[in-house]
Every structure is written in C-alpha cells, then in structure tokens.
C-alpha positions, 0 to 999 in steps of 0.5 A: 379740223376747222377753227372757229366752230362749236363742233370740230370737223374731221375730214379725211382725204387723200386729196387737197385738204382745203378742196375737201373742206369746201366740197364737204361744205357744199354737200352740207348746204345741199342737205340743209336745202333739201330738209328746208324744202321738205319742211317749212319751204314747201311740203311742211312734213313737220305738220304731219299728225299721224305717228305711224312710222309706215304713214311717215315713210310713205309721206317721205317717199312721196315728198322725195319724189315730188321734190325731185320733180319740182326741181326738174320742172324749175330747171325746165322753166329756167332753160326753156323760157320761151315755152313759158312766155305768158308766165311771170315768175321772178327768179333773178334780180340784178345786183351790182349789174350781175344777174343773181338767182333769188328763187331756187329751182325747187321753188320755181317748179313749186310756184309753176306747179301751183300756177298750173294747178290753180289756173283756168287757162292751160299752162304746159307742165312737162312730165319728164324726168330728164334733169338738165345739167344746170 
C-alpha cells in the first residue's frame, strides 16, 4: 500500500515489491496518456454528440486504430529524420545540456499528418504498421 495517497493501492506480486509499484505507475501513466490523446489532446472524442452505443463503439475503434498509426508515424519521423529534411517539427529542447523530448510520438505523428494533409507540396507519409522499439 502506498502512503500519502487518497486511495490505497494493493499490488500483489511474487517479485520485488518496489519494482512492482514502479511498473504499475508506468502502466497507469501510459493509460492516462492514451485517454488524453483520444480526448482533448488529439481526437476530441468527448465532443461526440450521438448517444448511440454503436456509433460510439465505431468511433472509439477508429480512434484506437488512428492513435496507433499516429504513434507509428511519429516514431518513423523520430528514427528517419533524413527522410523529412524539409519538415520542421520541434520535438526536443535542450535543458541543462541534455536533449529532452517535449512532444510525444503521438503528437509528432499527428502534427506530421496535419502538415501532409494541408500541404500543397508532397510530404512522405509511410503507411506501414511497423512499430519501432523506441
């Protein structure tokens, strides 16, 4: 159980308890990031007006698919900068001499997708579902 929290956590493990708490915290942070991307940080699912469960199920399925693709696109941009020479997206800043990511892979992919969609010049957008180990 974690001290100093409003709601107690009970994490059962057969390994190192401190490591289990750390791993669970990472998992929780990832889930919140996914929800944020699907809502106010990307797809704005909270603004859907139709109350039909079938409609929302379809929208959510498409949003999950699109979120995966945007993350893969952002990872491709991060790994293959040479292919995107003419595109200026600031994804990192220097802080205390270290390079720190300021834009998530999802937001990088979404920004690149918007640039390609709205551009009059050709911007390479790969359509491959190969996810890099980043």
